[in-house]
N, C-alpha and C positions, 0 to 999 in steps of 0.2 A: 504493498500500499503506500510504503515510503517513496518507491521509486513512481510510481502511477500519479499521486500527488505532485511529486517535483517535474514530472513532466507537463502536468496543468498548467504550474504557474513557473513558468522558464527554468524548473530544475534549479533554483540558486543555492540550492543547497549545497546539492552535487559537485557543482563547477565552481563552485566559490563567486559567485557574483557581486562586486563592493558596491556600499555605499559612499556616491561621492559627489561632487560635483562637477558637474560638467561646463567648464569655462568657453568649451568651444568647441566646434565640430567640424568648419568650415577649416580644412587643410589645404585649402590654394589647390586642389584640384589633383585628379588624379589620371587622367589621360581615358582613353577609350578602354568602357570592358565589353560592349557588344560580343556573341559568342563565346565567354567565359563563362565560369562558372566559382559564384562569390558565395560565399559563408563568412561566418561569426567566429572566433578564436581567443581563447585569452593565452596564446604565446608568449604576451608580455603580462603585463602590470594588470591592465583591464582587458574586457573582451572587446575588439576590433574588427571591421570589418574588411575580410582579405577576399582576393580577385586570384584564378589558376586556371589553366588552357584546359582542356577538356579532358587530358591525359595524366592532368594532377599537375605536370611541369609548371615553372616561374609560374610560382607563389609571390605574389605581389600584397603587401599591407595597404588598404586605400585609406583608413580614417588612421590620426592619431589623438584623438581626443584622451583629457585626462578623467574621464570616466567610461562607464563601458558602454557599445555601441550593438546593437542589437538587430538582424529581423530586415536585412538590406532587400527590398525590391525595384526594379527599374520599371517605369511606366510600360504600358505599353508600347507606346512609340517610342521609345527609350530615349526619350529627352529627358529625366527626370528621376531622382531615386527617392524612395520614402525608408523611413529608418524609424527605432527605437532608440531613444539615448535617454540615460538618468541625469536628472538634476535637481540638487539637495535632497536626493534621496527617491524622487519620485520618477518615472517611468515618465517620457513626454514624445509625441510625435514631431519630427522633421523632416523636410524638402528639401532638396537639393537637386542643382541641376546635373546631368549622366556623370558628368565627368569632377563632381565633389564641389564645385563651386557653388557660393552662392547660398550655401545652409542657410536655410531659416524654422523657425521654430512653430507648429502651428497647432499645439494644445498647451495651456498654461494654467494647471490650475493644482488642491494636493490631493487629489486622486491620482491613481496608475493610468496612464492613456500608451497601448499599446499594440502587438500584432496590426501593422495597418497592409493593406492591399487595396490595391486600385481597383476601380472601376473599370470594364474596357475602352472606354471612349477617354479616359485620363481626366475626365473632367470633377470626379469625387475619391471619396479616399474610403473604406468602412477601417472602424479598428474598435478594438475591446477597451472597456472603460469602467473604472467601481465608483466614478462620480456620482450615481443613482444610489448608492450603498451594497451594492452586489457589482458581480462581475455581466455585465451586458453588451451586447451589439449595437455600436453605433455608427452614423453615418456624414460624414461632414464635407464640406466642397472643398479640391483642392488647395485651396489658399487658407485651409484652415476655420472657414465662415460657416455659418447654418451648423452645428453640430446637433442630430437630433437623435435620439434613443430608440432602437426599433426591435428591440425583443424587451416585455415587459412583463415576464414567467417568473414562476417562484425558481426557477433553477438557475445556475451560475450557469454564464455562457463565456467561450474562447474558443480565440483564432478565429477572426470573418476571414474566408478569402472567396471574393466576384465572380461569379460565373463568367465566364466567357461572350454569354447569349445576352450577361447585361440586367436579367429578372431577379434572379436569386442567389443571394447571396449564402453561402453554407460556414459550419460551424461545428463546434461537441459543445453538447452539454448536459446537467445533469437534472433535465426537469425532471423525468422519470422516475429520479432514486440512484440512475447508474448513468456512465456518461456514455452517449450516443453521439452520430452524427446527424446534422437536424441540418434544414433550409428553410429560409423567410424569403417573401418577397422583398423589396427593396423596399416599400413602405410599411413593412412590419407586420404585412397579413399576412393569411394560409402558411404557416408554423408550420413542418411535416419532420418528422424521425424519418431516416433511412434505414439506420440500423435498430437492431433491437436483441441485445442479448446481455446476461450480468457479468461480463468482459468490461472491460475500458475501451471504447472507442474513440479517436480523438486525430484530430493532426490534418483535417481533410483538404486533398489540394486538386482543383479541378483541370483533365485534360482540358489541352490545346483549343479542341473544339468543343466540349462542355458534354461530348457525350458520355465522357468518365468519371469516376472520383476515386482518387489515392486516398489513401488514412492507414493509419496505425492501429493496431489491436493485437489486445492481451487476451484476447482468448483461448489459445494456445498452450495461457500460462507464461509466458510472456512476449514482447514489442516484436511485431512482424509487420512488415505492410501487406496490404491488403487491396481490391482494385475492385469497386463494383459498378455495375452502370448506374448512370444520372437518375434515375426511377429507385435504386436501393435494391436491385436484381442483382442474380448472377457472382454473388461477394466470395471471392477466390482470392487466396494469399499467394504472395508473389515470391518471398523472399522465406528460408527456413535457415537460423541459427540459432547456437546458446544463448547468443546477447541479447539486447535491445535496437532495434530499429526506428528510427524516430522523423517527422517533420518529412516526408515525401514531397519530392519535385518535377514536373514536368518537363521532357526537353521539347524545343519545340516544334517536331516531328512527330511527339506524342508517342515516338517509338522506345523511349529509356524513360527508366525514373534513376533522380540520384536524392541520397536522402544518407543520414548519421547513425553510424550502428558504435553501438561501445562491446562487440566481440572480443576484441582483444584487449580490454579491459580499460581501453579509455575512448571517448566518441571520436570517431573517421568516418572523411566523407567514401561515400560509397555508390558505384552507379551498374544501375544493370539494363542489360537489353532486354525487354520485352517477352517477342519473337522465341528466341534461346534459352533466357533464365541466365545466361550468361554474365558472371559480376566481375567486377573491379575495384580495387581498393585504389582510392586518388590522395587520400593524405595518411602519412605514418610521422605522429609525431604522439610524445606525452602531455598535451596541453590537451583540451575539451574543444574539438574540430566539428559543428554542428549549423544548422539551419542554411542547408545549402543554396542557392538559386540559382537556375538558368537562367543568364541572361538570355532574353526575347524570349525564354520560356514561360511556364507557369508553376 
């Protein structure tokens, strides 16, 4: 249970995320990362954003902030990047140009605002916030204006991701007493759960065309990556390891998944070809490497 709760709330205990003021996130730019895989790592004092080639080579640190930075996600047109950073003990949402320049803060309150994700037209951002008193899903304009709450149930909701078709947002929620993958329309109507079992299901990720959803599940005793159709049918396991696989993300062509795994004692980034199930390890370090994002994918 300790590991499951850690996965839900950013695994701060597992990987030792510090509580620090963040004075600066604009590092002057980092160049073009299109066609690369980005991830978060605590190879230094704090978690920062890194990029690497698709084979794991040429690892480059992108951010050099004086506090943790996580979950970098590039906009659909690859002109902006949104991420979460810790400011005076609170997670806040930031946006910058795709090369890291012109960073600006989108949220500013005493609650935690994190796990941001772009709408397919790049005009809005969905994120998770506890400003209502519990963790819920919110949506705001891409400039941070007009934040609005879209989940209002009894459960806690985490990690929203916008569907490529733009009509629904997926997330994981414990509304029914256990964590399931759910979706809701962008105006907060028509909520539904795609999974229904006693195990923890979380971290949904839409395929580029929106026909499938990858997610993490503990239904086999450890965290594995599953894929299902967008209506919840045909749920099937794609990873098989003694460790825990987390945070799946799709390649731009929908043929591969990238994710992190602790099967070798610490979290590293892996990639899998879905047709052959051939798997490759991309990072190998004693640090915690996770939250991979395939720039140009979903």
